[in-house]
FIKOLZA-1660 file (N, C-alpha, C; in steps of 0.1 Angstrom, whole numbers, plus 5000, padded with zeros to 4 digits):
% residues 221
   i   px   py   pz ch aa at
   1 1275 2669 6632  A  X  N
   1 1267 2668 6635  A  X CA
   1 1256 2683 6637  A  X  C
   2 1262 2685 6652  A  X  N
   2 1257 2693 6658  A  X CA
   2 1244 2693 6661  A  X  C
   3 1238 2682 6664  A  X  N
   3 1224 2683 6672  A  X CA
   3 1222 2690 6681  A  X  C
   4 1214 2691 6686  A  X  N
   4 1207 2699 6703  A  X CA
   4 1200 2689 6703  A  X  C
   5 1192 2702 6711  A  X  N
   5 1179 2689 6714  A  X CA
   5 1176 2700 6735  A  X  C
   6 1166 2701 6737  A  X  N
   6 1167 2702 6752  A  X CA
   6 1161 2694 6764  A  X  C
   7 1163 2693 6776  A  X  N
   7 1156 2681 6782  A  X CA
   7 1158 2691 6795  A  X  C
   8 1143 2689 6802  A  X  N
   8 1144 2702 6813  A  X CA
   8 1136 2686 6820  A  X  C
   9 1142 2687 6839  A  X  N
   9 1132 2678 6844  A  X CA
   9 1127 2669 6850  A  X  C
  10 1137 2658 6837  A  X  N
  10 1142 2645 6831  A  X CA
  10 1147 2642 6848  A  X  C
  11 1144 2624 6841  A  X  N
  11 1152 2614 6852  A  X CA
  11 1157 2606 6842  A  X  C
  12 1169 2606 6837  A  X  N
  12 1179 2605 6831  A  X CA
  12 1185 2587 6842  A  X  C
  13 1183 2573 6841  A  X  N
  13 1189 2566 6849  A  X CA
  13 1190 2554 6846  A  X  C
  14 1198 2542 6852  A  X  N
  14 1197 2531 6851  A  X CA
  14 1196 2524 6837  A  X  C
  15 1207 2534 6832  A  X  N
  15 1207 2528 6814  A  X CA
  15 1224 2514 6816  A  X  C
  16 1224 2511 6812  A  X  N
  16 1238 2499 6809  A  X CA
  16 1252 2506 6801  A  X  C
  17 1242 2521 6790  A  X  N
  17 1258 2523 6786  A  X CA
  17 1255 2539 6795  A  X  C
  18 1264 2556 6792  A  X  N
  18 1261 2565 6796  A  X CA
  18 1249 2571 6800  A  X  C
  19 1243 2574 6808  A  X  N
  19 1228 2579 6807  A  X CA
  19 1235 2595 6799  A  X  C
  20 1235 2600 6791  A  X  N
  20 1243 2612 6786  A  X CA
  20 1251 2609 6774  A  X  C
  21 1252 2603 6763  A  X  N
  21 1272 2612 6758  A  X CA
  21 1263 2621 6747  A  X  C
  22 1276 2624 6745  A  X  N
  22 1281 2642 6735  A  X CA
  22 1288 2636 6727  A  X  C
  23 1285 2638 6711  A  X  N
  23 1300 2635 6708  A  X CA
  23 1300 2644 6691  A  X  C
  24 1304 2645 6685  A  X  N
  24 1304 2651 6671  A  X CA
  24 1301 2664 6668  A  X  C
  25 1307 2672 6681  A  X  N
  25 1297 2688 6683  A  X CA
  25 1281 2685 6685  A  X  C
  26 1277 2675 6691  A  X  N
  26 1260 2675 6696  A  X CA
  26 1267 2689 6706  A  X  C
  27 1251 2697 6707  A  X  N
  27 1253 2704 6717  A  X CA
  27 1239 2709 6721  A  X  C
  28 1233 2698 6734  A  X  N
  28 1221 2698 6739  A  X CA
  28 1218 2706 6752  A  X  C
  29 1209 2709 6754  A  X  N
  29 1208 2718 6770  A  X CA
  29 1199 2707 6778  A  X  C
  30 1204 2705 6795  A  X  N
  30 1196 2698 6800  A  X CA
  30 1197 2708 6817  A  X  C
  31 1182 2706 6819  A  X  N
  31 1183 2716 6827  A  X CA
  31 1173 2708 6841  A  X  C
  32 1177 2711 6852  A  X  N
  32 1174 2702 6861  A  X CA
  32 1167 2689 6866  A  X  C
  33 1177 2681 6864  A  X  N
  33 1178 2670 6853  A  X CA
  33 1184 2665 6862  A  X  C
  34 1180 2650 6868  A  X  N
  34 1191 2636 6874  A  X CA
  34 1197 2631 6863  A  X  C
  35 1207 2626 6866  A  X  N
  35 1213 2615 6859  A  X CA
  35 1221 2604 6874  A  X  C
  36 1215 2594 6870  A  X  N
  36 1223 2590 6879  A  X CA
  36 1217 2572 6880  A  X  C
  37 1228 2566 6888  A  X  N
  37 1225 2547 6883  A  X CA
  37 1231 2542 6870  A  X  C
  38 1240 2552 6864  A  X  N
  38 1241 2540 6849  A  X CA
  38 1252 2534 6851  A  X  C
  39 1254 2522 6846  A  X  N
  39 1265 2515 6845  A  X CA
  39 1274 2514 6837  A  X  C
  40 1282 2531 6833  A  X  N
  40 1292 2535 6831  A  X CA
  40 1288 2545 6837  A  X  C
  41 1291 2555 6833  A  X  N
  41 1289 2569 6830  A  X CA
  41 1281 2579 6834  A  X  C
  42 1277 2591 6843  A  X  N
  42 1261 2597 6843  A  X CA
  42 1262 2600 6830  A  X  C
  43 1275 2609 6824  A  X  N
  43 1279 2617 6816  A  X CA
  43 1286 2617 6807  A  X  C
  44 1292 2614 6793  A  X  N
  44 1302 2612 6788  A  X CA
  44 1306 2615 6777  A  X  C
  45 1316 2632 6774  A  X  N
  45 1317 2641 6763  A  X CA
  45 1329 2637 6758  A  X  C
  46 1333 2637 6747  A  X  N
  46 1340 2632 6736  A  X CA
  46 1337 2636 6727  A  X  C
  47 1347 2636 6716  A  X  N
  47 1348 2640 6699  A  X CA
  47 1341 2655 6702  A  X  C
  48 1348 2664 6709  A  X  N
  48 1345 2675 6703  A  X CA
  48 1325 2678 6707  A  X  C
  49 1321 2669 6715  A  X  N
  49 1309 2674 6722  A  X CA
  49 1308 2684 6732  A  X  C
  50 1299 2687 6729  A  X  N
  50 1302 2705 6739  A  X CA
  50 1280 2701 6749  A  X  C
  51 1278 2705 6752  A  X  N
  51 1268 2707 6757  A  X CA
  51 1263 2715 6771  A  X  C
  52 1256 2717 6772  A  X  N
  52 1253 2728 6789  A  X CA
  52 1245 2725 6800  A  X  C
  53 1249 2724 6812  A  X  N
  53 1239 2712 6818  A  X CA
  53 1235 2728 6828  A  X  C
  54 1224 2728 6833  A  X  N
  54 1223 2732 6846  A  X CA
  54 1210 2731 6856  A  X  C
  55 1221 2730 6868  A  X  N
  55 1212 2723 6881  A  X CA
  55 1209 2711 6876  A  X  C
  56 1217 2707 6872  A  X  N
  56 1215 2683 6872  A  X CA
  56 1221 2682 6887  A  X  C
  57 1213 2675 6890  A  X  N
  57 1220 2663 6904  A  X CA
  57 1224 2647 6898  A  X  C
  58 1236 2649 6894  A  X  N
  58 1246 2633 6882  A  X CA
  58 1257 2631 6895  A  X  C
  59 1253 2620 6899  A  X  N
  59 1255 2604 6908  A  X CA
  59 1251 2591 6911  A  X  C
  60 1258 2584 6917  A  X  N
  60 1262 2568 6916  A  X CA
  60 1263 2567 6904  A  X  C
  61 1271 2568 6900  A  X  N
  61 1271 2561 6886  A  X CA
  61 1277 2551 6886  A  X  C
  62 1283 2540 6875  A  X  N
  62 1296 2533 6883  A  X CA
  62 1308 2537 6876  A  X  C
  63 1310 2540 6868  A  X  N
  63 1318 2546 6860  A  X CA
  63 1320 2563 6871  A  X  C
  64 1331 2574 6864  A  X  N
  64 1327 2585 6865  A  X CA
  64 1318 2586 6860  A  X  C
  65 1316 2604 6875  A  X  N
  65 1299 2604 6872  A  X CA
  65 1298 2614 6859  A  X  C
  66 1311 2619 6856  A  X  N
  66 1315 2628 6840  A  X CA
  66 1326 2628 6839  A  X  C
  67 1322 2622 6824  A  X  N
  67 1338 2624 6819  A  X CA
  67 1340 2628 6809  A  X  C
  68 1354 2636 6808  A  X  N
  68 1359 2645 6789  A  X CA
  68 1368 2641 6787  A  X  C
  69 1366 2642 6777  A  X  N
  69 1378 2633 6765  A  X CA
  69 1380 2637 6748  A  X  C
  70 1388 2633 6746  A  X  N
  70 1390 2640 6731  A  X CA
  70 1383 2653 6730  A  X  C
  71 1386 2663 6738  A  X  N
  71 1381 2677 6731  A  X CA
  71 1365 2674 6735  A  X  C
  72 1357 2669 6742  A  X  N
  72 1346 2673 6749  A  X CA
  72 1346 2686 6755  A  X  C
  73 1337 2695 6752  A  X  N
  73 1342 2706 6758  A  X CA
  73 1328 2711 6770  A  X  C
  74 1316 2706 6776  A  X  N
  74 1308 2706 6776  A  X CA
  74 1306 2719 6792  A  X  C
  75 1297 2727 6799  A  X  N
  75 1293 2734 6809  A  X CA
  75 1285 2728 6814  A  X  C
  76 1291 2735 6828  A  X  N
  76 1280 2728 6839  A  X CA
  76 1281 2737 6847  A  X  C
  77 1266 2744 6849  A  X  N
  77 1264 2756 6864  A  X CA
  77 1255 2749 6876  A  X  C
  78 1257 2753 6883  A  X  N
  78 1250 2746 6896  A  X CA
  78 1245 2741 6897  A  X  C
  79 1256 2728 6891  A  X  N
  79 1252 2714 6894  A  X CA
  79 1257 2709 6906  A  X  C
  80 1252 2696 6910  A  X  N
  80 1257 2689 6921  A  X CA
  80 1263 2674 6921  A  X  C
  81 1269 2669 6915  A  X  N
  81 1276 2658 6910  A  X CA
  81 1287 2654 6923  A  X  C
  82 1284 2641 6922  A  X  N
  82 1288 2631 6937  A  X CA
  82 1279 2619 6943  A  X  C
  83 1286 2620 6950  A  X  N
  83 1285 2602 6955  A  X CA
  83 1287 2592 6942  A  X  C
  84 1301 2595 6937  A  X  N
  84 1304 2587 6929  A  X CA
  84 1309 2569 6933  A  X  C
  85 1308 2560 6928  A  X  N
  85 1316 2547 6931  A  X CA
  85 1326 2549 6925  A  X  C
  86 1329 2564 6917  A  X  N
  86 1347 2564 6918  A  X CA
  86 1353 2573 6920  A  X  C
  87 1355 2580 6907  A  X  N
  87 1361 2595 6903  A  X CA
  87 1346 2598 6900  A  X  C
  88 1340 2616 6909  A  X  N
  88 1333 2623 6901  A  X CA
  88 1334 2631 6889  A  X  C
  89 1347 2636 6884  A  X  N
  89 1346 2646 6872  A  X CA
  89 1364 2637 6866  A  X  C
  90 1361 2633 6854  A  X  N
  90 1375 2628 6844  A  X CA
  90 1373 2632 6836  A  X  C
  91 1388 2638 6836  A  X  N
  91 1392 2644 6820  A  X CA
  91 1404 2639 6815  A  X  C
  92 1405 2631 6805  A  X  N
  92 1419 2630 6802  A  X CA
  92 1416 2632 6784  A  X  C
  93 1426 2630 6781  A  X  N
  93 1432 2631 6767  A  X CA
  93 1426 2643 6757  A  X  C
  94 1432 2658 6764  A  X  N
  94 1423 2664 6758  A  X CA
  94 1413 2673 6760  A  X  C
  95 1400 2664 6772  A  X  N
  95 1388 2673 6778  A  X CA
  95 1394 2681 6780  A  X  C
  96 1384 2693 6780  A  X  N
  96 1382 2699 6785  A  X CA
  96 1365 2700 6794  A  X  C
  97 1362 2715 6796  A  X  N
  97 1350 2714 6800  A  X CA
  97 1348 2724 6817  A  X  C
  98 1343 2733 6814  A  X  N
  98 1338 2743 6823  A  X CA
  98 1330 2741 6833  A  X  C
  99 1334 2745 6848  A  X  N
  99 1324 2735 6856  A  X CA
  99 1320 2756 6869  A  X  C
 100 1307 2760 6871  A  X  N
 100 1303 2769 6868  A  X CA
 100 1293 2769 6882  A  X  C
 101 1306 2774 6897  A  X  N
 101 1294 2768 6909  A  X CA
 101 1290 2757 6915  A  X  C
 102 1297 2751 6909  A  X  N
 102 1292 2734 6912  A  X CA
 102 1298 2728 6922  A  X  C
 103 1288 2718 6929  A  X  N
 103 1292 2712 6940  A  X CA
 103 1295 2694 6938  A  X  C
 104 1311 2696 6939  A  X  N
 104 1313 2681 6938  A  X CA
 104 1321 2677 6948  A  X  C
 105 1308 2660 6950  A  X  N
 105 1317 2659 6968  A  X CA
 105 1315 2638 6964  A  X  C
 106 1317 2640 6976  A  X  N
 106 1317 2624 6981  A  X CA
 106 1324 2615 6969  A  X  C
 107 1335 2612 6959  A  X  N
 107 1340 2604 6957  A  X CA
 107 1338 2587 6962  A  X  C
 108 1341 2578 6952  A  X  N
 108 1337 2567 6959  A  X CA
 108 1350 2555 6960  A  X  C
 109 1352 2545 6965  A  X  N
 109 1359 2535 6966  A  X CA
 109 1384 2540 6965  A  X  C
 110 1379 2553 6977  A  X  N
 110 1390 2559 6978  A  X CA
 110 1400 2570 6967  A  X  C
 111 1389 2571 6954  A  X  N
 111 1398 2571 6944  A  X CA
 111 1392 2589 6943  A  X  C
 112 1395 2599 6936  A  X  N
 112 1401 2612 6940  A  X CA
 112 1381 2622 6934  A  X  C
 113 1376 2632 6941  A  X  N
 113 1369 2634 6935  A  X CA
 113 1370 2642 6916  A  X  C
 114 1383 2646 6917  A  X  N
 114 1383 2650 6900  A  X CA
 114 1398 2649 6899  A  X  C
 115 1400 2644 6884  A  X  N
 115 1411 2633 6886  A  X CA
 115 1414 2641 6865  A  X  C
 116 1428 2647 6868  A  X  N
 116 1427 2647 6849  A  X CA
 116 1441 2644 6847  A  X  C
 117 1444 2641 6835  A  X  N
 117 1453 2628 6835  A  X CA
 117 1457 2638 6814  A  X  C
 118 1469 2634 6812  A  X  N
 118 1472 2630 6797  A  X CA
 118 1462 2639 6784  A  X  C
 119 1466 2656 6798  A  X  N
 119 1464 2667 6787  A  X CA
 119 1450 2667 6792  A  X  C
 120 1443 2660 6800  A  X  N
 120 1428 2670 6803  A  X CA
 120 1431 2681 6814  A  X  C
 121 1419 2694 6804  A  X  N
 121 1427 2706 6813  A  X CA
 121 1414 2713 6814  A  X  C
 122 1401 2706 6824  A  X  N
 122 1388 2711 6826  A  X CA
 122 1394 2728 6833  A  X  C
 123 1379 2736 6835  A  X  N
 123 1383 2746 6845  A  X CA
 123 1368 2746 6852  A  X  C
 124 1372 2750 6867  A  X  N
 124 1366 2751 6882  A  X CA
 124 1369 2762 6887  A  X  C
 125 1353 2766 6885  A  X  N
 125 1350 2784 6890  A  X CA
 125 1341 2784 6899  A  X  C
 126 1343 2788 6910  A  X  N
 126 1335 2790 6924  A  X CA
 126 1331 2779 6926  A  X  C
 127 1334 2766 6927  A  X  N
 127 1333 2755 6934  A  X CA
 127 1337 2749 6947  A  X  C
 128 1329 2742 6952  A  X  N
 128 1336 2734 6962  A  X CA
 128 1333 2722 6960  A  X  C
 129 1353 2718 6960  A  X  N
 129 1352 2704 6962  A  X CA
 129 1353 2697 6971  A  X  C
 130 1343 2690 6979  A  X  N
 130 1348 2688 6991  A  X CA
 130 1349 2671 6997  A  X  C
 131 1349 2667 7009  A  X  N
 131 1349 2650 7013  A  X CA
 131 1350 2638 7001  A  X  C
 132 1363 2639 6995  A  X  N
 132 1364 2633 6986  A  X CA
 132 1366 2620 6999  A  X  C
 133 1365 2602 6990  A  X  N
 133 1371 2594 7003  A  X CA
 133 1387 2588 6995  A  X  C
 134 1391 2597 6988  A  X  N
 134 1407 2599 6977  A  X CA
 134 1412 2610 6985  A  X  C
 135 1416 2617 6970  A  X  N
 135 1423 2626 6972  A  X CA
 135 1412 2640 6967  A  X  C
 136 1410 2649 6970  A  X  N
 136 1404 2659 6966  A  X CA
 136 1405 2655 6949  A  X  C
 137 1420 2668 6946  A  X  N
 137 1425 2663 6928  A  X CA
 137 1438 2657 6930  A  X  C
 138 1437 2654 6915  A  X  N
 138 1448 2645 6913  A  X CA
 138 1448 2645 6899  A  X  C
 139 1458 2653 6900  A  X  N
 139 1467 2660 6883  A  X CA
 139 1478 2649 6885  A  X  C
 140 1482 2645 6874  A  X  N
 140 1490 2627 6865  A  X CA
 140 1491 2634 6855  A  X  C
 141 1504 2624 6855  A  X  N
 141 1505 2625 6834  A  X CA
 141 1505 2632 6825  A  X  C
 142 1504 2652 6830  A  X  N
 142 1504 2656 6823  A  X CA
 142 1491 2667 6820  A  X  C
 143 1484 2657 6833  A  X  N
 143 1466 2663 6831  A  X CA
 143 1474 2675 6836  A  X  C
 144 1464 2688 6836  A  X  N
 144 1461 2702 6835  A  X CA
 144 1451 2707 6848  A  X  C
 145 1443 2713 6843  A  X  N
 145 1429 2722 6851  A  X CA
 145 1436 2732 6854  A  X  C
 146 1423 2744 6855  A  X  N
 146 1425 2758 6859  A  X CA
 146 1412 2758 6873  A  X  C
 147 1414 2764 6887  A  X  N
 147 1407 2765 6895  A  X CA
 147 1409 2775 6904  A  X  C
 148 1397 2784 6900  A  X  N
 148 1395 2798 6899  A  X CA
 148 1386 2802 6915  A  X  C
 149 1390 2803 6930  A  X  N
 149 1383 2811 6935  A  X CA
 149 1369 2797 6941  A  X  C
 150 1380 2784 6944  A  X  N
 150 1371 2770 6949  A  X CA
 150 1377 2771 6963  A  X  C
 151 1369 2759 6965  A  X  N
 151 1369 2754 6980  A  X CA
 151 1377 2739 6981  A  X  C
 152 1385 2741 6990  A  X  N
 152 1385 2716 6980  A  X CA
 152 1390 2721 6998  A  X  C
 153 1382 2710 7000  A  X  N
 153 1379 2709 7016  A  X CA
 153 1385 2691 7023  A  X  C
 154 1387 2692 7030  A  X  N
 154 1385 2678 7040  A  X CA
 154 1382 2666 7029  A  X  C
 155 1394 2663 7020  A  X  N
 155 1394 2645 7015  A  X CA
 155 1397 2641 7031  A  X  C
 156 1395 2624 7023  A  X  N
 156 1403 2617 7026  A  X CA
 156 1416 2615 7031  A  X  C
 157 1425 2614 7015  A  X  N
 157 1436 2625 7009  A  X CA
 157 1438 2636 7008  A  X  C
 158 1453 2638 7005  A  X  N
 158 1460 2652 7002  A  X CA
 158 1438 2656 6999  A  X  C
 159 1443 2671 6997  A  X  N
 159 1430 2678 6988  A  X CA
 159 1438 2677 6978  A  X  C
 160 1453 2679 6975  A  X  N
 160 1457 2689 6959  A  X CA
 160 1467 2673 6959  A  X  C
 161 1462 2667 6952  A  X  N
 161 1478 2659 6944  A  X CA
 161 1481 2659 6930  A  X  C
 162 1494 2663 6929  A  X  N
 162 1503 2663 6920  A  X CA
 162 1517 2658 6914  A  X  C
 163 1516 2646 6903  A  X  N
 163 1526 2643 6902  A  X CA
 163 1530 2635 6889  A  X  C
 164 1539 2633 6884  A  X  N
 164 1539 2628 6869  A  X CA
 164 1539 2643 6859  A  X  C
 165 1540 2652 6858  A  X  N
 165 1543 2661 6854  A  X CA
 165 1526 2670 6847  A  X  C
 166 1523 2665 6862  A  X  N
 166 1505 2668 6861  A  X CA
 166 1507 2687 6861  A  X  C
 167 1499 2696 6857  A  X  N
 167 1507 2709 6860  A  X CA
 167 1494 2716 6859  A  X  C
 168 1486 2718 6873  A  X  N
 168 1471 2725 6871  A  X CA
 168 1478 2736 6883  A  X  C
 169 1467 2747 6874  A  X  N
 169 1467 2761 6878  A  X CA
 169 1454 2761 6886  A  X  C
 170 1461 2770 6901  A  X  N
 170 1448 2770 6912  A  X CA
 170 1450 2787 6917  A  X  C
 171 1440 2795 6915  A  X  N
 171 1441 2812 6916  A  X CA
 171 1427 2812 6926  A  X  C
 172 1437 2816 6940  A  X  N
 172 1422 2825 6946  A  X CA
 172 1415 2811 6960  A  X  C
 173 1422 2800 6960  A  X  N
 173 1412 2790 6962  A  X CA
 173 1416 2791 6975  A  X  C
 174 1408 2785 6987  A  X  N
 174 1410 2779 7001  A  X CA
 174 1406 2765 7000  A  X  C
 175 1420 2760 7004  A  X  N
 175 1424 2746 7003  A  X CA
 175 1425 2734 7019  A  X  C
 176 1418 2736 7023  A  X  N
 176 1419 2735 7037  A  X CA
 176 1414 2721 7046  A  X  C
 177 1409 2718 7052  A  X  N
 177 1410 2709 7065  A  X CA
 177 1407 2692 7063  A  X  C
 178 1418 2691 7051  A  X  N
 178 1421 2678 7050  A  X CA
 178 1427 2669 7061  A  X  C
 179 1424 2656 7057  A  X  N
 179 1426 2646 7069  A  X CA
 179 1443 2643 7065  A  X  C
 180 1447 2642 7059  A  X  N
 180 1463 2642 7054  A  X CA
 180 1472 2659 7048  A  X  C
 181 1474 2651 7039  A  X  N
 181 1486 2670 7033  A  X CA
 181 1471 2678 7029  A  X  C
 182 1473 2696 7029  A  X  N
 182 1464 2704 7025  A  X CA
 182 1472 2701 7003  A  X  C
 183 1484 2700 6999  A  X  N
 183 1484 2701 6985  A  X CA
 183 1506 2691 6986  A  X  C
 184 1502 2682 6979  A  X  N
 184 1510 2675 6979  A  X CA
 184 1519 2671 6965  A  X  C
 185 1531 2675 6964  A  X  N
 185 1535 2675 6946  A  X CA
 185 1555 2669 6947  A  X  C
 186 1548 2654 6941  A  X  N
 186 1561 2644 6945  A  X CA
 186 1563 2640 6929  A  X  C
 187 1573 2633 6923  A  X  N
 187 1575 2627 6912  A  X CA
 187 1572 2634 6901  A  X  C
 188 1578 2645 6903  A  X  N
 188 1579 2654 6891  A  X CA
 188 1567 2664 6888  A  X  C
 189 1559 2662 6899  A  X  N
 189 1548 2671 6901  A  X CA
 189 1551 2687 6898  A  X  C
 190 1540 2695 6891  A  X  N
 190 1544 2703 6887  A  X CA
 190 1533 2716 6893  A  X  C
 191 1530 2723 6890  A  X  N
 191 1512 2729 6894  A  X CA
 191 1519 2746 6901  A  X  C
 192 1510 2753 6898  A  X  N
 192 1510 2769 6902  A  X CA
 192 1504 2775 6907  A  X  C
 193 1496 2777 6917  A  X  N
 193 1494 2785 6930  A  X CA
 193 1498 2802 6935  A  X  C
 194 1484 2810 6930  A  X  N
 194 1490 2822 6929  A  X CA
 194 1474 2827 6941  A  X  C
 195 1477 2833 6952  A  X  N
 195 1472 2843 6964  A  X CA
 195 1455 2825 6962  A  X  C
 196 1466 2820 6965  A  X  N
 196 1459 2808 6976  A  X CA
 196 1459 2804 6993  A  X  C
 197 1447 2806 6997  A  X  N
 197 1446 2796 7013  A  X CA
 197 1451 2788 7013  A  X  C
 198 1462 2778 7020  A  X  N
 198 1459 2767 7025  A  X CA
 198 1460 2764 7036  A  X  C
 199 1454 2752 7049  A  X  N
 199 1455 2756 7057  A  X CA
 199 1447 2746 7071  A  X  C
 200 1449 2740 7079  A  X  N
 200 1442 2734 7085  A  X CA
 200 1440 2721 7082  A  X  C
 201 1454 2721 7077  A  X  N
 201 1452 2707 7071  A  X CA
 201 1456 2696 7080  A  X  C
 202 1453 2679 7079  A  X  N
 202 1460 2673 7095  A  X CA
 202 1477 2670 7093  A  X  C
 203 1480 2669 7082  A  X  N
 203 1493 2668 7080  A  X CA
 203 1500 2681 7082  A  X  C
 204 1501 2677 7070  A  X  N
 204 1511 2690 7060  A  X CA
 204 1507 2698 7054  A  X  C
 205 1505 2715 7054  A  X  N
 205 1499 2721 7042  A  X CA
 205 1505 2720 7027  A  X  C
 206 1517 2717 7028  A  X  N
 206 1525 2717 7015  A  X CA
 206 1532 2709 7018  A  X  C
 207 1533 2694 7003  A  X  N
 207 1544 2692 7013  A  X CA
 207 1549 2686 6996  A  X  C
 208 1564 2693 6997  A  X  N
 208 1573 2685 6983  A  X CA
 208 1586 2676 6985  A  X  C
 209 1582 2669 6981  A  X  N
 209 1598 2659 6971  A  X CA
 209 1599 2651 6961  A  X  C
 210 1608 2638 6961  A  X  N
 210 1607 2630 6950  A  X CA
 210 1601 2641 6933  A  X  C
 211 1613 2653 6934  A  X  N
 211 1616 2661 6921  A  X CA
 211 1604 2674 6921  A  X  C
 212 1599 2668 6930  A  X  N
 212 1584 2677 6930  A  X CA
 212 1594 2693 6926  A  X  C
 213 1580 2700 6918  A  X  N
 213 1585 2718 6914  A  X CA
 213 1571 2727 6913  A  X  C
 214 1568 2730 6920  A  X  N
 214 1552 2738 6917  A  X CA
 214 1562 2747 6924  A  X  C
 215 1561 2762 6919  A  X  N
 215 1556 2775 6918  A  X CA
 215 1542 2778 6928  A  X  C
 216 1539 2787 6942  A  X  N
 216 1537 2791 6948  A  X CA
 216 1541 2808 6950  A  X  C
 217 1533 2818 6945  A  X  N
 217 1532 2833 6950  A  X CA
 217 1520 2838 6949  A  X  C
 218 1515 2846 6963  A  X  N
 218 1511 2855 6969  A  X CA
 218 1502 2846 6979  A  X  C
 219 1507 2835 6986  A  X  N
 219 1495 2826 6987  A  X CA
 219 1500 2824 7003  A  X  C
 220 1490 2823 7013  A  X  N
 220 1491 2827 7024  A  X CA
 220 1491 2804 7031  A  X  C
 221 1500 2802 7038  A  X  N
 221 1505 2784 7038  A  X CA
 221 1506 2787 7055  A  X  C
% end
């Protein structure tokens, strides 16, 4: 239907369903909005839904703060996505999305800050992904993701965990100061790292085992 709409300086909170749900090619604009304490997602985008979120604060939702599926493809710029009760950003079943200069932090219940699976393939550019209660980034079951010039730091689990044909691409990222491994690739995980700095993680900066098969080019480890 390509519905649109502009929401500026709004508080959208405490709903039984997602605070914002976008589908069927709808394309709204949200500016400086607070989206919090939904009993489901803060934002749920699917079925070719789009949308642009600028300087929004998305937090403390019961399901992932941001969920993307079935060609959902929103754009998030300068947003804070944090203090999830589980995953902060979840992309599955062909979910897309682009995150520019966002701060993504403090997932809950030992879940990752970012999780991609079953063909989810969002892009994160110049984002900070930090202080997760589990992994910083978890890519599994053919989940992908493109991470460009991001800082990935201080995860309680591995900063980056890749398994079961997960295949993300990291370019010019800094992956550091994790409480466990910096990067852990296992159980058939793939992934490519280009010109990344991986350092000062508490266990192993890069661990590969159990048929993991990543590729590293021009990295400092």
